[in-house]
C-alpha positions in Angstrom: 0.0 0.0 0.0 1.3 3.4 -0.9 2.4 5.5 2.1 0.7 8.8 2.3 2.9 11.9 2.7 3.1 13.1 6.2 0.3 15.6 6.8 -0.3 15.4 10.6 -1.0 18.9 11.8 -3.7 18.9 14.4 -2.4 18.8 17.9 -3.2 15.9 20.3 -5.6 16.4 23.1 -7.3 19.7 24.0 -4.9 22.0 22.2 -6.5 24.0 19.4 -5.3 24.5 15.8 -4.6 28.2 15.5 -4.6 30.3 12.3 -0.9 31.1 13.0 -0.1 27.4 12.9 -1.9 27.0 9.6 0.0 29.9 8.1 3.4 28.5 9.1 2.4 25.0 7.8 1.5 26.7 4.5 5.0 28.2 4.4 6.6 24.8 5.1 4.5 23.2 2.3 5.5 25.9 -0.2 9.2 25.7 0.6 10.8 23.9 -2.4 12.0 20.4 -1.5 15.7 20.2 -1.1 16.1 23.8 0.1 19.1 23.7 2.6 19.6 25.8 5.8 22.7 25.7 7.9 21.3 24.6 11.2 23.3 26.6 13.7 23.6 29.6 11.5 19.8 29.9 11.4 19.8 29.4 15.2 22.2 32.2 15.7 20.0 34.4 13.5 16.9 33.5 15.5 18.8 34.3 18.7 19.9 37.7 17.3 16.3 38.5 16.4 14.9 37.1 19.6 13.4 40.4 20.8 11.9 41.3 17.5 10.4 37.8 17.2 9.2 38.0 20.8 10.7 34.6 21.7 11.5 34.1 25.4 15.1 33.4 26.3 14.4 30.0 27.8 12.4 29.0 24.8 15.6 29.3 22.8 17.2 26.7 25.2 14.5 24.3 24.2 14.9 25.1 20.5 18.6 24.5 20.8 17.9 21.1 22.4 15.4 20.1 19.7 17.8 21.1 16.9 20.5 19.0 18.6 18.4 15.9 18.0 18.7 16.4 14.2 21.7 14.4 13.1 23.2 16.7 10.5 24.6 20.3 10.2 22.2 21.1 7.4 18.4 21.1 7.5 16.8 20.2 4.2 13.2 21.0 3.2 11.1 18.0 2.6 13.5 15.6 4.4 11.9 13.1 6.8 14.6 13.8 9.4 13.2 17.3 10.0 10.8 15.8 12.5 12.6 15.1 15.7 11.0 12.9 18.4 12.9 13.0 21.7 11.2 11.9 24.8 10.4 14.5 27.5 13.1 13.0 29.7 15.8 13.3 27.0 14.6 16.8 25.9 14.7 17.9 29.6 18.2 16.7 30.0 19.4 18.6 26.9 17.5 21.7 28.1 19.6 21.8 31.3 17.2 19.8 33.4 14.2 22.0 32.7 11.0 21.0 34.6 8.3 19.2 32.6 5.8 22.0 33.1 8.3 24.6 32.0 9.3 22.5 29.0 5.7 22.3 27.8 5.2 26.0 28.2 8.3 26.8 26.1 7.4 24.2 23.4 4.0 25.9 23.1 5.8 29.3 22.8 8.0 27.9 19.9 4.9 26.7 18.1 3.1 30.0 18.7 6.0 32.0 17.3 6.2 29.8 14.2 9.6 28.2 14.9 8.4 24.6 15.0 5.2 22.6 14.2 3.7 19.7 16.2 3.3 16.5 14.2 1.4 14.5 16.8 0.7 10.8 16.5 -2.8 9.4 17.0 -2.0 8.7 20.7 0.2 11.7 21.2 3.4 9.7 21.5 6.6 10.7 19.7 8.2 8.1 17.5 9.3 7.2 14.0 8.3 4.3 11.8 11.2 3.0 9.6 11.3 1.0 6.4 13.0 -2.4 6.0 16.1 -0.4 4.9 16.1 1.6 8.1 15.0 4.8 6.5 12.4 6.9 8.4 9.1 6.6 6.5 7.0 8.7 8.9 7.8 10.5 12.2 5.7 12.1 14.9 7.2 14.8 17.0 8.4 18.3 16.4 8.9 19.5 12.8 11.9 21.8 12.2 10.5 22.7 8.8 9.6 26.3 9.7 13.2 27.0 10.5 14.1 26.1 6.9 11.1 27.9 5.4 11.8 31.1 7.3 15.7 31.0 7.2 15.9 33.9 4.7 13.5 35.9 6.9 15.6 35.3 10.0 18.8 36.2 8.1 17.3 39.5 7.1 16.2 40.3 10.6 19.6 39.4 12.1 21.4 41.6 9.5 19.1 44.5 10.2 19.5 44.2 13.9 23.3 43.9 13.5 23.3 47.1 11.4 21.1 49.0 13.9 23.4 47.9 16.7 26.5 49.0 14.7 24.8 52.4 14.0 23.9 52.8 17.7 27.4 51.9 18.8 28.9 54.5 16.4 26.5 57.1 17.6 27.3 56.4 21.2 31.0 56.7 20.4 30.5 60.0 18.6 28.4 61.3 21.4 31.0 60.4 24.0 33.8 62.1 22.0 31.7 65.2 21.3 30.8 65.6 25.0 34.5 65.5 25.9 35.4 67.9 23.0 32.8 70.4 24.0 33.6 70.6 27.7 37.4 70.7 27.0 37.0 73.5 24.5 34.7 75.5 26.9 37.3 75.0 29.6 40.1 76.2 27.3 38.1 79.3 26.3 37.3 80.2 29.9 40.9 79.7 31.0 42.1 81.8 28.1 39.8 84.6 29.1 38.0 84.8 25.7 35.2 87.3 26.3 32.0 85.5 25.3 29.1 84.1 27.3 30.6 80.7 28.1 28.0 80.1 30.8 25.3 80.3 28.1 27.2 77.9 25.9 27.7 75.5 28.8 24.0 75.8 29.7 23.1 74.9 26.1 25.4 71.9 26.3 23.8 70.7 29.5 20.3 71.1 28.0 21.3 69.0 25.0 22.8 66.1 27.0 19.9 66.2 29.5 17.7 64.8 26.7 19.7 61.6 26.5 17.6 58.8 28.0 18.8 55.9 30.1 19.0 53.6 27.1 19.2 55.8 24.0 18.1 54.5 20.7 19.7 55.5 17.4 16.6 57.5 16.6 16.9 59.5 19.8 20.7 59.9 19.8 21.1 61.0 16.1 19.6 64.5 16.4 21.4 65.0 19.8 24.7 64.1 18.2 24.0 66.6 15.3 23.2 69.4 17.9 26.4 68.6 19.8 28.4 68.6 16.6 27.0 72.1 15.7 27.8 73.3 19.2 31.4 71.9 19.0 31.9 73.5 15.5 30.7 76.9 16.9 33.0 76.7 19.9 35.9 75.6 17.8 35.3 78.6 15.5 35.5 80.9 18.5 38.7 79.4 19.7 40.2 79.4 16.1 39.4 83.1 15.8 41.5 83.8 18.9 44.4 81.5 18.2 47.7 83.4 18.2 46.1 86.5 19.8 47.3 87.4 23.3 44.3 87.3 25.7 44.7 89.4 28.8 43.6 87.8 32.1 40.3 89.3 33.3 40.6 91.2 36.5 37.0 90.8 37.4 36.0 88.4 40.2 34.7 86.0 37.5 38.2 85.3 36.3 38.7 81.6 36.7 42.5 81.8 36.6 42.5 84.5 39.3 40.0 82.7 41.4 41.9 79.4 41.2 45.1 81.2 42.1 43.4 82.7 45.2 42.1 79.3 46.2 45.5 77.6 45.7 47.2 80.4 47.7 44.8 79.7 50.6 45.9 76.1 50.4 49.6 76.9 50.6 49.0 78.9 53.8 47.9 75.7 55.5 49.5 72.3 55.9 48.9 70.1 52.8 46.0 67.7 52.8 46.3 64.1 52.0 44.0 62.6 49.4 40.7 61.7 51.1 41.2 63.8 54.1 39.3 67.1 54.9 40.3 70.1 57.0 38.8 71.7 60.1 36.6 74.6 59.0 35.0 77.4 61.1 32.0 75.2 61.6 33.8 72.1 62.7 35.7 69.2 61.1 34.7 68.4 57.6 33.9 64.9 56.7 36.7 62.8 55.3 35.7 61.8 51.8 38.2 59.8 49.6 38.9 61.5 46.3 38.1 58.3 44.5 34.6 58.3 46.0 34.1 61.9 44.7 35.2 61.1 41.2 33.2 57.9 41.0 30.0 59.8 42.0 30.8 62.9 39.9 32.9 61.8 36.9 31.7 64.7 34.7 34.2 67.1 36.4 37.1 65.0 35.1 36.4 66.3 31.5 37.0 69.9 32.6 40.4 69.3 34.3 43.6 70.5 32.7 45.0 67.0 33.3 44.1 64.2 35.6 42.5 65.0 39.0 45.0 63.3 41.3 44.5 65.4 44.4 42.1 67.7 46.1 44.2 70.6 44.8 43.4 69.5 41.3 39.7 69.2 42.3 39.7 72.7 43.7 41.3 74.2 40.6 38.8 72.5 38.3 35.8 73.5 40.5 37.0 77.1 40.3 36.9 76.8 36.6 33.4 75.3 36.5 31.9 77.7 39.0 31.2 80.6 36.6 29.9 78.1 33.9 27.2 77.0 36.4 26.2 80.6 37.1 27.5 80.5 40.7 28.4 84.0 41.8 31.8 84.8 43.3 30.1 85.7 46.6 28.2 82.4 46.8 31.4 80.5 46.1 33.4 82.5 48.7 30.7 82.1 51.4 30.6 78.3 50.7 34.4 78.1 51.0 34.3 80.0 54.3 31.5 77.9 55.9 32.1 74.4 54.4 35.8 74.8 53.7 37.2 75.1 50.2 37.4 71.3 49.6 33.9 70.4 50.6 32.6 73.4 48.5 34.5 72.0 45.6 32.9 68.6 46.0 29.4 70.3 46.1 30.2 72.1 42.9 31.2 68.8 41.3 27.9 67.3 42.5 26.0 70.2 41.1 27.7 69.8 37.7 26.9 66.1 37.7 23.2 66.7 38.3 23.1 69.0 35.2 19.9 70.8 34.4 18.1 69.0 37.3 19.3 71.9 39.4 17.7 75.0 37.9 19.6 77.6 40.1 23.0 76.3 41.0 24.0 79.5 42.8 20.8 79.4 45.0 21.3 75.7 45.6 24.8 76.3 46.8 23.7 79.1 49.1 21.0 76.9 50.6 23.5 74.1 51.3 25.9 76.7 52.8 23.2 77.8 55.2 22.4 74.2 56.2 26.1 73.6 56.7 26.4 76.6 59.0 23.5 75.2 61.0 25.2 71.7 61.2 22.5 70.2 59.0 24.4 69.3 55.9 26.4 66.1 55.1 28.2 65.6 51.8 27.9 61.8 52.0 24.1 61.4 51.2 24.6 63.6 48.1 27.5 61.5 46.8 25.8 58.2 47.6 22.6 59.3 45.7 24.7 60.3 42.7 26.5 56.9 42.8 23.2 55.1 43.0 21.8 57.0 40.0 24.9 56.2 37.9 24.7 52.5 38.9 21.0 52.4 38.0 21.7 53.9 34.6 24.5 51.4 34.0 22.2 48.4 34.6 
């Protein structure tokens, strides 16, 4: 008697036959016999496109296990060996000991997402019937045919996702470099005493980078990078226009070089501080904060430094540079230094910079903290710990 082609499609038991399954079965039937697909290459494509396909992570473990029961490296459309029929025990072992209930759930997910088809036997058992020559004539189990029929689709998805990832990576790199370029050029212009509104340019820079979300996509990052590039080009044009021209130091209180020199002169009148140690101020002993803790919580200040920030002296110099960019008046800065001590005031400025546009009035914010410090109600540690926690949350 002539053996009928395998057409088993309806699931055993109470499971229903969905339109999605019918559609995938149609794709399998229309796939030309003999069409090859490199088994593990297609699996890698499916893994790369997992989020787009909506396939759960652990379902891929089960798919990997099912594919491992196929004897060859190539899946061929129309071949009887596309139907694999492992027992639940063997399938569980190759799925890292997955529980039976979990295994069933993920097998159902693979069917629902059109990656496999059920070819259930009349009694729901999985097995193969072989000819006298040992060839499989008919098999009941899980059909890997959809993987062959959709191999080109998975390949396109994986390539598109890889290209999007490459574009996003390039944009993130450009964004990082532009951030560094902009703040370094602003710092150079301020130190050189070039007479333009650096605070306004810095405010524009902070407004732009504040729009970057926790996990930026290419679509979000692309216009931000364009804006940063325009800002960088403008600042570079200003600096180029003043290259070779002697720029006289400004005598006004806002002069960063003069202010840094005053702060450093205050330091030289007192015994040097070791890294991580604070000094006794008029309101009592400052809290000892390791410099490493400050820089871990407030890394943005590093970009403004002339070199590396190796000591609190370097931190103080850099904070004096940043102070006018944040719109903090000389009087607010001086009062903070008198009440908190110059080092703790510098840490606060670094923290204000790190929070960016979240602080609408940096000068008023510093004055408020200065009043609280004078009343013995301010500690630098909660501020640094909160900033560290925010950075950790963004990194995860």
